[in-house]
C-alpha positions in Angstrom: 28.5 -66.0 12.5 27.4 -66.2 9.0 27.0 -70.2 9.5 24.6 -69.3 12.4 22.7 -66.8 10.2 22.2 -69.2 7.4 21.0 -72.0 9.7 18.6 -69.5 11.2 17.3 -68.4 7.8 16.9 -72.2 6.9 14.9 -72.9 9.8 12.6 -69.7 9.2 12.1 -71.0 5.6 11.1 -74.4 6.8 8.7 -73.1 9.3 7.2 -70.8 6.8 6.8 -73.6 4.2 5.2 -75.7 7.1 2.8 -73.0 8.1 1.8 -72.4 4.3 1.0 -76.1 4.0 -1.1 -76.0 7.1 -2.8 -72.8 5.9 -3.6 -74.4 2.6 -4.9 -77.5 4.3 -7.0 -75.5 6.5 -8.4 -73.4 3.5 -9.3 -76.8 1.8 -11.2 -78.0 5.0 -13.0 -74.8 5.2 -13.9 -75.0 1.4 -15.0 -78.6 1.8 -17.1 -77.7 5.0 -18.8 -74.8 3.3 -19.7 -77.0 0.1 -21.2 -79.6 2.4 -23.1 -77.0 4.4 -24.4 -75.4 1.0 -25.4 -79.2 -0.2 -27.1 -79.7 3.2 -29.0 -76.4 3.1 -30.0 -77.1 -0.5 -31.4 -80.6 0.5 -33.1 -79.0 3.6 -34.6 -76.6 1.2 -35.8 -79.3 -1.0 -37.2 -81.5 1.6 -39.0 -78.4 3.2 -40.6 -77.7 -0.4 -41.8 -81.2 -0.6 -43.1 -81.6 2.9 -44.7 -78.2 3.1 -48.5 -78.1 2.3 -48.8 -77.2 -1.2 -51.7 -74.5 -1.5 -54.4 -75.1 -3.9 -56.4 -72.3 -5.5 -59.5 -71.5 -3.6 -59.4 -74.7 -1.3 -58.7 -75.3 2.2 -56.8 -78.5 1.9 -53.3 -79.1 0.4 -52.5 -80.7 -2.8 -50.9 -83.7 -1.2 -53.9 -84.7 0.7 -56.0 -84.3 -2.4 -53.6 -86.4 -4.5 -53.6 -89.1 -1.9 -57.4 -89.3 -1.5 -58.0 -89.2 -5.2 -55.3 -91.9 -5.8 -56.8 -94.2 -3.0 -60.3 -93.8 -4.6 -59.1 -94.7 -8.2 -57.5 -97.7 -7.0 -60.4 -99.2 -5.2 -60.4 -97.7 -1.8 -63.7 -96.3 -0.5 -64.5 -92.7 -0.2 -64.5 -92.9 3.7 -61.2 -94.8 3.6 -59.7 -92.3 1.4 -60.8 -89.2 3.4 -59.7 -90.9 6.8 -56.1 -91.8 5.3 -55.8 -88.3 3.9 -56.5 -86.9 7.5 -53.9 -89.5 9.1 -51.4 -88.3 6.5 -51.9 -84.7 7.7 -51.4 -85.7 11.1 -47.9 -87.7 10.3 -46.8 -84.7 8.4 -47.5 -82.3 11.5 -50.1 -80.3 9.4 -53.0 -78.8 11.3 -55.7 -80.0 9.0 -58.6 -82.2 9.9 -59.8 -85.1 7.9 -62.0 -84.1 4.9 -65.6 -85.8 4.7 -66.1 -88.4 2.1 -68.3 -86.2 0.1 -65.2 -83.7 -0.1 -63.1 -86.4 -1.5 -65.6 -87.6 -3.9 -66.0 -83.9 -5.2 -62.1 -84.0 -5.5 -62.3 -86.9 -7.9 -65.2 -85.7 -9.9 -63.6 -82.2 -10.4 -60.4 -83.9 -11.6 -62.2 -86.2 -13.8 -63.9 -83.3 -15.7 -60.7 -81.6 -16.0 -59.1 -84.8 -17.5 -62.0 -85.1 -19.8 -61.7 -81.4 -20.8 -57.9 -82.0 -21.6 -59.2 -84.3 -24.6 -60.7 -81.3 -26.3 -57.4 -80.5 -27.7 -56.7 -83.9 -29.2 -55.6 -84.0 -33.0 -55.4 -86.7 -35.5 -56.9 -89.6 -36.6 -58.5 -91.9 -34.0 -60.1 -95.6 -33.8 -63.2 -95.2 -31.7 -64.3 -97.8 -29.3 -67.9 -97.7 -28.2 -70.1 -99.6 -25.9 -72.8 -99.2 -23.2 -72.3 -100.7 -19.9 -74.4 -103.4 -18.4 -77.1 -102.3 -16.2 -76.0 -100.9 -12.8 -79.3 -100.0 -11.1 -81.4 -98.7 -14.0 -78.8 -96.7 -15.7 -76.5 -97.4 -18.5 -73.3 -95.7 -19.2 -72.4 -94.9 -22.7 -68.7 -94.6 -23.3 -66.6 -93.6 -26.3 -62.8 -94.2 -26.2 -60.3 -93.1 -28.8 -57.1 -94.9 -29.7 -54.5 -93.1 -31.8 -54.1 -94.7 -35.1 -50.3 -95.6 -34.4 -51.1 -97.1 -31.2 -53.8 -99.2 -32.9 -51.1 -100.7 -35.1 -48.9 -101.9 -32.3 -48.2 -105.6 -32.2 -49.5 -105.9 -28.5 -53.0 -105.8 -26.8 -54.2 -102.2 -25.9 -53.3 -100.9 -22.5 -55.3 -98.1 -20.5 -52.4 -95.8 -21.5 -53.2 -96.0 -25.1 -56.8 -94.8 -24.7 -58.5 -91.4 -24.4 -62.0 -90.8 -23.0 -63.8 -89.0 -25.9 -67.3 -88.9 -24.4 -69.4 -90.5 -21.4 -73.0 -90.0 -20.5 -75.6 -91.9 -18.4 -79.3 -92.5 -19.5 -81.9 -94.8 -18.6 -81.6 -96.5 -22.0 -79.9 -95.7 -25.5 -81.7 -95.7 -28.8 -79.9 -95.5 -32.1 -80.7 -91.8 -32.6 -79.7 -91.0 -29.0 -76.3 -92.9 -29.6 -75.6 -90.8 -32.9 -76.4 -87.5 -31.2 -74.0 -88.6 -28.4 -71.3 -89.4 -31.1 -71.7 -86.1 -32.8 -71.8 -83.9 -29.7 -68.7 -85.2 -28.4 -66.7 -85.2 -31.6 -67.8 -81.5 -32.1 -66.0 -80.9 -28.8 -62.9 -82.3 -30.4 -62.6 -80.7 -33.6 -59.0 -81.5 -34.1 -59.8 -85.4 -33.8 -61.6 -87.5 -36.4 -62.9 -91.1 -36.2 -61.8 -93.5 -39.1 -63.7 -96.3 -37.7 -65.3 -97.9 -34.7 -65.0 -101.1 -33.0 -68.0 -102.3 -31.0 -70.2 -105.1 -30.5 -73.2 -106.0 -32.5 -75.7 -104.3 -30.6 -78.7 -103.0 -32.8 -78.7 -99.4 -31.2 -74.8 -98.9 -31.8 -75.1 -100.2 -35.3 -78.2 -98.1 -36.2 -76.2 -95.0 -34.8 -73.0 -95.7 -36.9 -75.0 -96.4 -40.1 -76.9 -93.2 -39.8 -73.4 -91.2 -39.2 -71.8 -93.1 -42.2 -69.1 -94.3 -39.8 -67.6 -97.7 -40.7 -67.4 -100.4 -38.1 -65.6 -103.3 -37.0 -67.3 -106.1 -35.0 -65.5 -107.0 -31.7 -63.4 -110.4 -32.0 -64.5 -111.3 -28.4 -68.1 -110.9 -29.2 -67.7 -112.7 -32.4 -66.1 -115.6 -30.6 -68.8 -115.5 -27.9 -71.5 -115.8 -30.2 -69.8 -118.9 -32.1 -69.6 -120.4 -28.3 -73.1 -119.9 -27.7 -74.2 -121.2 -31.2 -72.1 -124.3 -30.8 -72.9 -125.3 -27.1 -75.9 -123.4 -25.9 -78.1 -126.3 -26.4 -75.5 -129.2 -25.9 -77.3 -131.6 -23.6 -74.0 -133.4 -22.6 -72.5 -130.0 -21.3 -75.7 -129.0 -19.5 -75.5 -132.5 -17.7 -71.9 -131.7 -16.8 -73.0 -128.4 -15.2 -75.6 -130.1 -13.1 -73.1 -132.8 -12.0 -70.5 -130.2 -11.0 -73.3 -128.3 -9.1 -74.2 -131.5 -7.2 -70.4 -132.0 -6.4 -70.1 -128.7 -4.9 -72.9 -129.3 -2.6 -71.7 -132.7 -1.4 -68.1 -131.8 -0.9 -68.1 -128.1 0.2 -67.6 -128.6 3.8 -65.4 -131.8 3.6 -61.8 -132.5 3.4 -62.1 -132.8 -0.3 -63.2 -129.3 -1.0 -59.9 -128.4 -2.6 -60.9 -130.5 -5.7 -63.9 -128.5 -6.3 -64.0 -126.2 -9.4 -64.7 -122.6 -9.0 -68.3 -121.5 -8.8 -69.7 -121.4 -12.3 -71.0 -117.9 -13.1 -74.5 -117.6 -14.5 -73.4 -115.0 -16.8 -70.1 -116.0 -18.5 -69.2 -114.9 -22.2 -67.9 -118.4 -23.3 -70.6 -120.8 -21.3 -68.0 -121.5 -18.5 -65.9 -123.5 -20.8 -62.6 -121.9 -19.8 -63.5 -122.7 -16.0 -64.4 -126.2 -16.8 -61.5 -127.2 -18.9 -58.9 -125.7 -16.5 -60.7 -127.6 -13.6 -60.7 -131.0 -15.7 -56.9 -130.5 -16.3 -56.4 -129.9 -12.5 -58.5 -133.2 -11.8 -56.0 -134.9 -14.3 -52.9 -134.0 -12.1 -54.6 -135.2 -8.9 -56.0 -138.4 -10.4 -53.1 -140.8 -9.5 -53.3 -139.6 -5.8 -57.1 -139.9 -5.4 -58.6 -143.0 -3.7 -60.9 -145.3 -5.8 -64.0 -143.9 -3.9 -63.4 -140.3 -5.2 -62.2 -141.4 -8.6 -65.8 -143.1 -8.8 -67.4 -139.6 -7.8 -65.4 -137.8 -10.2 -65.6 -140.3 -13.2 -68.4 -138.0 -14.8 -65.7 -135.3 -15.8 -63.5 -138.0 -17.5 -66.0 -138.4 -20.5 -63.6 -138.6 -23.5 -65.8 -137.1 -26.2 -67.1 -134.2 -24.2 -63.7 -133.3 -23.1 -62.3 -133.5 -26.5 -65.0 -131.0 -27.9 -64.4 -128.8 -24.9 -60.6 -128.8 -25.1 -60.4 -128.3 -28.9 -62.7 -125.4 -28.7 -60.9 -123.9 -25.8 -57.5 -124.4 -27.5 -58.8 -122.8 -30.8 -60.4 -120.0 -29.2 -57.1 -119.2 -27.0 -55.0 -119.4 -30.2 -57.5 -117.1 -32.0 -57.7 -114.5 -29.3 -53.8 -114.3 -29.0 -53.6 -113.4 -32.6 -56.5 -111.2 -32.9 -56.1 -109.2 -29.7 -52.5 -108.5 -30.3 -52.1 -108.1 -33.9 -55.6 -107.0 -35.3 -56.9 -108.0 -38.6 -54.3 -108.0 -41.2 -52.8 -109.9 -43.9 -50.0 -111.1 -41.5 -52.3 -111.9 -38.8 -54.5 -114.1 -41.0 -51.6 -115.9 -42.4 -50.1 -116.5 -38.9 -53.5 -117.6 -37.6 -54.0 -120.1 -40.4 -50.6 -121.4 -39.9 -51.3 -122.0 -36.2 -54.9 -123.6 -36.8 -53.0 -126.0 -39.5 -50.4 -126.8 -36.8 -53.0 -127.5 -34.4 -55.1 -129.9 -36.7 -51.7 -131.9 -37.2 -51.6 -132.7 -33.5 -55.2 -134.0 -33.1 -56.2 -137.6 -34.2 -59.7 -136.3 -35.1 -61.3 -132.6 -35.2 -64.8 -132.3 -33.8 -67.7 -130.5 -35.3 -67.5 -127.8 -33.1 -63.9 -127.2 -33.7 -64.3 -127.2 -37.5 -67.3 -125.0 -37.1 -65.4 -122.5 -35.1 -62.6 -122.4 -37.6 -65.1 -121.8 -40.4 -66.8 -119.0 -38.4 -63.4 -117.3 -37.7 -62.5 -117.6 -41.4 -65.6 -115.8 -42.4 -64.9 -113.1 -39.9 -61.4 -112.5 -41.5 -62.9 -112.7 -44.9 -65.5 -110.1 -44.1 -62.8 -107.5 -43.6 -60.4 -108.7 -46.3 -60.9 -105.5 -48.4 -59.8 -103.5 -45.3 -56.6 -105.1 -44.7 -55.6 -106.0 -48.3 -54.8 -102.2 -48.4 -51.8 -102.8 -46.0 -53.3 -101.6 -42.8 -53.9 -103.2 -39.6 -57.3 -103.2 -38.3 -58.1 -102.9 -34.6 -60.7 -105.5 -33.7 -60.8 -105.9 -30.0 -62.9 -103.8 -27.5 -61.6 -105.6 -24.2 -60.1 -102.4 -23.0 -63.6 -100.7 -22.6 -64.9 -104.1 -20.9 -61.9 -103.7 -18.6 -62.8 -100.1 -17.8 -66.4 -101.0 -17.0 -65.3 -103.8 -14.8 -63.0 -101.6 -12.8 -65.7 -99.0 -12.3 -68.4 -101.6 -11.3 -66.0 -103.0 -8.6 -65.2 -99.8 -7.0 -67.5 -100.8 -3.9 -70.3 -98.8 -2.6 -73.8 -97.9 -3.8 -74.5 -99.9 -7.0 -75.7 -96.9 -9.0 -74.2 -94.8 -11.7 -73.6 -91.2 -10.7 -71.3 -88.3 -11.6 -68.5 -90.6 -10.2 -68.1 -92.0 -13.7 -65.8 -89.1 -14.2 -63.2 -91.1 -12.3 -62.9 -93.3 -15.7 -61.3 -90.3 -17.3 -58.5 -90.5 -14.6 -57.8 -94.2 -15.1 -54.9 -93.2 -17.5 -53.9 -90.0 -15.8 -50.8 -89.6 -13.6 -52.0 -88.0 -10.3 -49.6 -85.3 -9.5 -49.6 -82.2 -7.5 -49.5 -79.9 -10.6 -52.4 -82.0 -11.9 -54.5 -81.5 -8.8 -53.5 -77.9 -8.6 -54.6 -77.3 -12.3 -57.9 -79.4 -11.8 -59.1 -77.5 -8.9 -58.4 -74.1 -10.4 -60.0 -74.8 -13.8 -63.1 -76.7 -12.6 -65.6 -75.1 -10.3 -68.4 -76.6 -8.3 -71.1 -74.9 -10.5 -69.3 -76.5 -13.6 -69.4 -79.9 -12.1 -73.2 -79.6 -11.4 -73.9 -78.4 -14.8 -72.0 -81.4 -16.2 -73.9 -83.7 -14.0 -77.2 -82.2 -15.0 -76.4 -82.7 -18.7 -74.8 -86.1 -18.7 -76.1 -88.0 -15.7 -79.8 -89.0 -15.2 -81.4 -89.5 -11.7 -80.7 -92.8 -10.4 -83.2 -94.8 -8.2 -80.8 -94.7 -5.2 -80.7 -90.8 -5.2 -84.3 -90.4 -5.7 -85.2 -92.6 -2.8 -82.7 -90.7 -0.7 -84.3 -87.4 -1.6 -87.8 -88.6 -1.0 -86.7 -90.0 2.3 -85.4 -86.7 3.2 -88.4 -84.8 2.4 -90.5 -87.3 4.4 -88.4 -86.7 7.3 -88.4 -82.8 6.9 -92.3 -83.1 6.7 -92.6 -84.9 9.8 -90.6 -82.4 11.6 
């Protein structure tokens, strides 16, 4: 009896232990399931928050559609393309928003640009200014002032768009020295915490007159210095002019033939360095093709094989590229001058003879370094390249659409601005339509396209 009772108790204990293990396993499964449910619910809430239309103060459209349209316009898309794409995006997301008009998309960009421009009012510290007026678009000129933080100017690399801030922009029919000086003063008063240590610019008479009147030191842009040397050395070169003509004739003869692949790129009428870069690159390409060309084609291309002209062009090209790589990345300093001299001397050793143009270019750049020796002998690195402002002008001019300057210049202030939903919401809240129109009235002159459009509208209304 006792033995049977013990056996029964033992079986009960085993059953209890087994049930306990099962309950623990089930509890673990429930906890794991609950954790997965909570994780999935959090992900759903996160995705819902991302995909839900983000409201914008006093605006019909959500921030996502605005951000998409602004981004497309800033990266070269047309206004109508940006508006249509924003409408298609709303349709994909299942939102009940129609596509905005192109005018609405343009207004978004301008309000965001004015907000970004206003953010620079709080800048503090010492800045290097980069100043230039754009080449005419229509009949208007955009005067643009960029600021580079002093520590960014001392970096051992060329400037990037992220390094600069827009300190001022204004559009006028023309810019006198007095007008430029007033422009600089007004915009720096809006930024009391920032100061200009010196300004990099080309040698435009109006810009230099303004800087002299304000007592601001300036540095001549190295690209314009090298461009002026190129013009002085090759502008009246008879052999180079003959080469231009022969290249033009060759393009006419071979443009629609099977040999069109050997043609050089079209030679731009306006080229900083007299199309020397284009010609030297093309002649190098012809050299690589030469062994594979038939005798008849070699005869037609023999004009580009002239030894002396090629030597003059190639030496100037090599020295210019060498100098640009030093100045655009390291600026004017004792170290950059020593490096430039070492590279020039190394290049001399590789040449059997140095042409007059090559020696003149070296002497010209020696003079350029010497003119700022008192600056960099103090141990500082002097920024001397304004290519970044030329890049900004080029990006703006290639935006497509009507070739006139209007309030859309405010898009320039967005080139270095991350386009986030928070930025869009702040811009639309802080910048109103009346504020935008006031800025346009004060900083943008009437362009001829706008005047013509207004006159046509008035004529049509008069006919009715």
